C-alpha positions, 0 to 999 in steps of 0.5 A: 741601752745605754750603749746603743744611745751611745751610738746613736749620739755619736751618729747625729754628730755627722752629716746630714744631722750635723750635731757635732756637739754631741760627739763630746758626750757620747762616747761618755756614755759608752765609756760609762756603760763600760765601767761595770759587768764582766766582759761578755757584758762588755763585748756586747756592748761595744757590738750595741754601739757599733751597730747603732752607730753605723746603722744611723751614720751610714744607711746608705749601704743599704741604699747602693746594694738596693739601688745598684745591686740590685738585690732585694731588700733582705739581701740588702739588709743582709749586706749592710749587717754584715759589713756592720759586722765587720766594722764593730770589732774595734769599738768592741775592743774598746769597750772589752779594754775599758772594762778589763781595766776598770775591774782593776782600777776605775781611774786607770780606765778613765785615763787609758780610754782616749789612748785606747780609742785612738790606737783603735782607730789607727788599726780601723785606718791601716787593716789589710783589704777591709780597712773602713775608717769611714767618719772617725771621731776627729771628724766630728771637730773638724768642721771648726777652722780653727779645731782642724788646724791641729790635724797638720801636727797630729793628723786627723788622729790627735783631732779624735783623742781630743774628742775621746779626752773630753769625753774620758773627763765627762765621766771623771767628773760624773764619777767624782759625784756618784762615787761620794755617797752625798759628800761634797765633790771634789773640786779637782775633777770640776776644775780640770773639766772646767779648764778643758771646756775653756780652752776647747770654747776659746779655740773653736770660738776665737780660734778661727779669727787667727787662722791665716788666709791662703792666695790662689794664684791660678784657676782650674776648671772641674766640671761637673758631669752630672751622668746618669749612674748605672751598673751596666752600660749598653752597647749604644751608650754612646748614642743615647748620650751623644746630646750629653756629651757634646755639651760636656763638650763646650762646657769644657772648652768654653772654660778652658778658653776663657782661662787657660790652664786645667781642664778636670773631670771626675772619677770616671762615671761611664765607661771612658777610656783612652783605648777607645778611638772614639772616646780618645779623639774626643779627649784630645780634642777638649786638650787642644781646643781648650788650650789646657792640660786635661785631667780626667778619670778613665778605665786604665788597661794594662797587660798584667803578669799573665799578659792579658789587659787588667783594668785599672780605676785611673786618671789621665793627663793629658797635655795641651796638644793632647798626648798623655803624660800622666796616669795613676791607677787607684791603689786603695780599692773598695772592697766588694765593690771595685774588687773582692779580697781573698777571694777563695774565702768569700766565693759567694761574695760577686754573687752576693752582692752584684756591685763587686767589679775586677780592677786591679790594684796600682802600686805607684803612688804617681806625681805628675807635673803641672806649669807651676809645679807637681800634682797628684791625684787620689780617687774617689775611697782613697780620700778617707785613708790620711796615710794614703794621701801623705805619700802623695805629698812625701813624693813630691805633691805641691796640688792633690786634685781628688777625682770621685763618683758619689753618683753611687750615694744619691742624695745620702749622707754619704756625699757630705760625710765624704767631702767632711774627711777629704777637707781634712788632707788638706790641712794635714798636708798644707795642700790645695785641695781640688775635688770634682764629682760627677754629681757633687760635691765639688769644691776647691779646699784651701791649705787650711780647710776652707771651701774657697768655691763649690758647685751646686750638686746634681747639675751639670757645670763647670767651677772656676776653682782657685788654687796655688802650689805649696810646697812646705811640709807639715809636722803630720807629712814629716812624721806621719801617724806618730801619735796614733803610733804612740798611743798603741805603745802607751795603751800596750803599757796601760794595760800590763799595769792593770794586770800587775795590779790585778 
């Protein structure tokens, strides 16, 4: 029960519940549950935590499968159950390790807990093909402008470590009372937790006043297309949506003519391809008539190893004359949605989900040129992978642009969760982030994580999004995942120490 409640509490810390303070005690409940019992019980506790956390924080998985599969209710629920089971082993590993160490030394288990948690978050982010680093613990604290600045040094993992360490300190304090059997509590744990709390509160309440202001020098025009989401596009899609496309043309051209520079459309919300003559002509006219560079999401087609054309989820930039100057092919595709991993093993998966596309992985962290600096584009799901975005900055990107289509999620918590994670990428690298979506949330984020401009969701319109180019590099940009890597080493050392002290 404690493990399940712990997972619910942590889920409530994230959108759309938005109770971030619960994250500072949620993991403590799980640690308390893990300090006693056998390893079999420990594994069950981790699983129950994962089930509760994902059940309450990502119910949109069911919505996507049910609405766009479209799958019957029982199949959609089955797919969600499989995804939860696939994402929960990291929590199982955490409870197993804490319980195993606690059987030898409970204080050592409490000391190890934040290192173990952070090391396993790195595993969640780096697992090939099925990585799902959605709502890492640190994101619960990243909404505070001052606390978020730590990510420029450590990445999001530093905030995860701080929150996990606070949870462990809470358990240590509770243990000092329980373990004394009516005697006066030791003052040291109380003093440590009080100092820890004071430091966090001071940073959270006073710190935002000292976060510098960022000054924009340019404006981009982010067009929120608000096109209806569909799994299939009939041959007469262009004719049916002719009015929508004409309106988008007018919005884009008028925005560019008002202030020429950069016009942006989101991740491909319909079967747009520059290999289609009519759409290519439309895109070229927008670029020429708006007198602006035009960045948009398209389905890219390139010859594969077998000579056949292969599809890519791509972003393309047209210059002021309508010539294609840049293309980026999405590298980190969504498993069982944009492709089927381990296709020979999961031969049934495509029919099971009804969602899997057949896109190819891109291979190049592309950097393009705009007047004033260099930019990179990452697409949708790639925003939740810290090290992936870091590679664009290392390649020379002075501006980050995130194209996304969150229309698949409806008005669930997923779009807000996605934005919450994308914002941290701006802070980690001290870069302006322009985020353009099909139906929300379309925003401009400054290098310190402030949303300085936004467009209401579920409307068709254009956002004048301020931005600037920056070339400085943060410690996280230079050194990458040094903190979670250190946590891996320390976790292994503590497990070895516990084994020696058996």
